[in-house]
N, C-alpha and C positions, 0 to 999 in steps of 0.2 A: 542762215548758214552754219554750218556745224564748226564750233571750234574744237581745232586740233593741235593738239601736242607735236613742238618738234623732235624728230628720231632720238637725239642727244637727252632732251627730256624726258621722253619716254623709255628711253635705256635706262636712264640714269634713277629714275623713281622705285624700277625693280631688280637693282644691281645691291647686291650684299657688301660689296666694298663700298659702295657711296657710305652706306649706313655704319661702315665700321668707322668709315672719315668722319663724319660727323658733318664737320662746316659743308662738305659736296652735295649733301641732300638738302642740307638747312638752304645753301643757295640757290637748288634747283626748285625747290620747292616756294621761295620766296619769290623769283621768276614767274613760277606757274599762277600764285594768288593776283600777281600783281597785271600778267597781259591775260589770264585765260583760267581763270578761277576752278570753271565747270570745264572739263574739255574731254576731248578721246585722245587715250596715247594710244600708240602702235608699236608695242616694246617688240625687237627682233624676239623670234620663236614663241610669243606669248601670244593668247588672244587679245584684242580688242579691250581695252577698258575705257570709261569713262574715268577721270579722278575727279572728287570733291575737295578741294583744297581747302578749303573756307573755313571755319569753326561753325557757323552760323548751318550752312549745308551739312556739314557732316552730321551735328545736330537734328536737323529737320528730317534726314534720311535713317538714325538710328530710330528714330520716335514713330517713325512711319514702317512701322517691325512688316505689317500687312502689304504692302506696294514694294518694299526694298527686302525681302528675305535674305537669310542664310544659307538655307539648304538645297535651293537648286544645283548648283555650283560649288565648288571648291570655297570656304571660305575664308584661306588663304591664298594669294597669288604664288602661279607656280607653272613652266613651261606648260604648252597645249599638251608635249608630246608626255610629258610623265602625268597629266590630268586622265589621259587616255588609260595609264598603265595602271594609274588608282580605280578608276574605274571597273577594268576588267578583272582585279584583284578584290572588289568589293560586291560582284554583281549588280553595277551598274550606278553606286555610290558615289560621290563626289570627295570626299573623304575620307582619308586612309582612318581616321580615329570617327566613332559617332560621340562626339561628345555637345557640352549644355549649346559651345557655340558654333554647332554645325546642323541643329533642328531652329524647327520654330513651332508657333501655334501652342496647340493643346500636348504636344509630346514637351515642348521648351516647358511649358508651365508646369505640367504633371512631374518633369524632372526637377526642374529647379525648387519643387516644394519640397524636396526629400530633405534636402538640406538648411532651407532658408531659416525655417525655426533656429539651427543652432549657431548659424552667423550673425543675429542681429544684434545692433550695439548691446542689447541687455543682455545677450548671451554672452557676447564675447568678454562682458566688464568681469565677468566672473570668473574668466581663466587668466583676468590681468596678474594676478601675483604667478602664476608660474609660469607665466611669459616672462616676466622681469627675474626669475629663478634662473631662467634658460638665458636671461640676457648678459646675468652677471658674470654667469661661467664664462661665457665668449671675452666677457671684458678683462676677466681675470688670464685669460690663454692669451690675449693680445699683450697685455701689457707684461707677461712673462718675454714677451721676444721684444722686447726694448732693448734696442733704442728704433729698428726696423721692424716692418713685415708689407707683405703684400697683402694690403684690406681686403680686398675683393676675395683671395685665392684662402687664407685664413681667417677671415672671419665672416666677408658678406655671405659667400657661399653656404656658409653651416649654419649660422644663427638661423636664419628664418627654416632652412629645410629643419632643425631640428626643432623646432615651435609649429610647426606644419606638421610632423611626422608625431609630436605626442600629440595632435589634435587629433590625428584618421586614426591613430593606433596603431602606427610601424613600430617595430622595435628597435633600440637604438643605435642596434648593431647593425642592421639592413642600410644605414643611412648613405655609407658610402657609395653600396650598390645600386641605389635607386637616384642618388648626384651623376652620377656617372654616364647612366640613362636619361638623366633629363639634359644632361648637358650634348647627351647623341642627338636627343630628339630636335632641341630646338639651334643646335651648331651644325646642321649637318653641310652647309657650306662650308665651314670655320676645319681647317686641317688641325690645329690643335683641339678642337672640340670631336671632330665627327666619330665614327665609330673608328674607321680603318687607319685614322689620324695622318692622313691625304690628301691633295687637292681634288677633289672629285667633280666628275658631270656631273647635271642634274639625275639623269637615270643614276647612275651611280651613289648621289647621295639618297633617292629614293628606295635605293636595295639598301643602303644601310637603314633607312627610318621603319622598313619594316621588319628587319631583322630585330632592331630596337624595340617595334611594337612587338614583337611576338614574344622577346624577354618581359615586359612589361606584364605580358597578359600570363603569362605563363608564372608571373610572380603574385600576381594580384587573383589567380584561378586558387592558389593556394589560403590567401584570404578569405573570400569567400566560403573554402570547406571551412576554416577555423571559426568566423564568427556566424555562420549558420548553425553551426553544431554549438556554439557557444555566446549568443548576443550581448553585446556591451552598448547599452545606451551610452556610456562616455566616450566612446572612441566612433569619429564619423564614417569610417570602414564600414563599421558595423551597419549603421543605419543606411547604407548605400547596398549592401548585402542583402537584409533583412526587406529592403524596401520592393511595394508592389505597385500597378499600374493597373487597375481596375480587376483588382485579385491576383495578378498573376505578377512572378519573380520580373525584374527587368530581363529583356532580351540579353544574348551574349555582349553585341553591342554596345547597347545601351549600357551596360554593366561596368564592361571594360573600358568604356568613354569615358565615364564617369570618374572611377578611381585614378584614369590616367590624368585627366584635366586637375583633377583635385591635388592630385603629388607634384605635378610637375609646376603647372602655372600656378600652386598654390605657395611656390618659395621661391622660383626662380626671377618673378616679375621685379618681387620685393627683395632678393640679391643683387639684382640691377640699380635698383633705386638707393639702395642706403653703399653700395659700393660708389654710385654716382654721386650723394652727398658727401661722403668722405673725400672725392676727388673736388668737390667745391671747394670744402673745408681746408685742403691743403693747399688751394690756391688763394684763400682768401683769409690772411691773418686777422682781418678786419672783422669779418664774420663771424671769424672762430671765436673773437673775444669778445663781440655782442651777446654769442651764445651762451657764454658761461657767464656773462652779468646779466643776462635775461634769460634763464630757463622758461618762461613762460611764453617765449616765444618758437620754443620746438616745436611745435603743432604747424604754426606757420611755415617753419624750417622743411618740416617734414611733408608738404602742401606744396611749398615749391620745389622741394626734389620731385615727386612725382609729377610733375609739370617739365620741368627741367629735363630730365630722364627719357619721361614716356615710353618705357620699356617694352611695350606692345604697338607696333609702328604702325600697323593696319590691322584690317577686316576687310572682307571683301563683300558685297551684296549682289543681288541676282533681281532687274526691276520682272514683276509678275504680272504687268500690264504697260499697254503705250501708256504715257503720261509726258507732259511736261514741265520739267526740272529745270530751275535757274535759267530761263530763256532757252533750252535746248531739246530737242525732240528724242526722249529717252524711248527705246522701243522692249516690248516682252521679251525676256533674254537678256537685254544686257547688263552686263557685269561693272559693278562701280565698285571703287576702292575709296574707302575711307581712310588717308593717312593722319593719324593722332600727331604725329610727329609735324604736319603741317597745321593740323586745327591748333595746336598748342604755341605755336609762332604766330599766329594771325594779329597782325598789325592792328586790325580791326576792335579788337576785343582786348589787346595787352599792350599796353605803353613798354617802349622799349623791351619787346618780347624775347630777344638775344640776351637780356641780360639777368643775372639769376638777383629777385629782389625779393627782401625777407618781409617787405612791407607790401605786398601785392592784396590789393583786398580790394571785391573779393576776389579770389582766383579759381574762376569759371573753366580748369580745364577738363580736358575730357578725356583722361589717359585712363581712366576707368570703366571709360565707354558711356552708354547715356540711353534711354530708355529700357525697354524690356529685357534686354542684354546686358544691361549694367553688372560690372564683376562682383560676382556673389559674394567673395573676399575682400572686399573693397576693406571694410570696419577692422576686420584683424590685420590688414596691413597696415593702415594706419596706427594701429596700436603695437604694434610689435616694432614699427620705424620708432616713434617716438620714445617709447622706453628705453629703444638702445642707446639711442642720444640722451638719456636723462643718465641714466648709469653710466658711459663714456664719456662724455664731457668731462663732468667733475675729475676725473682720473686724470687727465693731460694736461700738461701746461703748456705745448707747443705742438703743432702737426705742421708740417709740409711733404711735398713730394720728394721721393729719392727716386727719382727714376721719371721715364716716361709712361702715364697709363695707357691702355688698349683695350678698345671694344670687341667687341665678338663681332663676326662677318657672318652679318644677317640680316635678311629685309623685313623678317618679322618679330621676331623677339629679341633685342641688343641692347646692350649695357655694356659696362667695364666689365674685362676680364683680367685685367692686371692693375691696381691701382698703388704703387709700392708710394709708401711713406716711412717717415723718419718722424719720430715723436718725445716727445719729454714726460715725465710724469710729475702729478702734482704733488 
């Protein structure tokens, strides 16, 4: 018998408001893990989907990329009507942007190989001092705002942006524009973040995304011209612009998708995680004191922050053949949600999963994904987060909330958009 979620649970797991709330989405997935860990959901106005709520099932599906593919359907959950519009706009493709997370097999391997040598741990180590200089700049900016700031808006949004843009070869003066477009891209459901700054229906949100995507493509078309005329091996955008597959430049959609995912996902997820880390510290004076006394624990703090925030809430997969999975009959073409938020709260893997623990070892979170689609930029993200805390914590004597933090309203990429804090200088 097919396990099926209630209408309430089905609607909650796709509801951007539930992710903005935080507690509501955690409660929903806790119930799903307890009662129907691999089950069909039937959200209103969405296609029916399977929900793989357990850590082990998410990892197994990620690992079996041939059987559970990214590309046949949208890589993120969206209303059925908007998926039809995307296919019309793209000539039959299911994703508005053709990026690494939307392709499989040989194409994915070839695209991933373009930047992989530049983002290995050894390669990232070579830019550590530059990242540290950037971190110090933003630490000084924060300290100059004493005794209060909105850590998300004033620091967390900007520091990872400067790091990734410096690596990509984007001029610093262009960063405000690209931050604006990134927030529009990931915050289409949030009236504070979206393009028109209003409450929007799914169709209106998609229209805003189309316009934002057009702006991003226009920007990166100029980057292509610049880097093909004057290649620069130190700039990742130059590697993208001049990359070839089978002797040919990337197609327009491959090229634009690569630029966009590198420039947006390359900072937004890290920004969310850093902001979430400060939220925790502002609520936990004991944790703040321990990190100041034990700077060697900053790496563990960073890793637990990644689990705690899980900025990418889900990706979707499509079954490429009939199969049995977790005791259920999955048919070819079935749509499956991988809710990383749920996997990273799985009681079977994490002791006391709703507690932030500096002593969580091993920390087997899947916030960077798993298998062939594991996050390409994970080593850079870890480096820049660790360095920021190493530079900032010694300069503070205290930290506390100065207001109520708020998360972005999104069921895809979601994290703190406001973290008002009051702090003392060391």
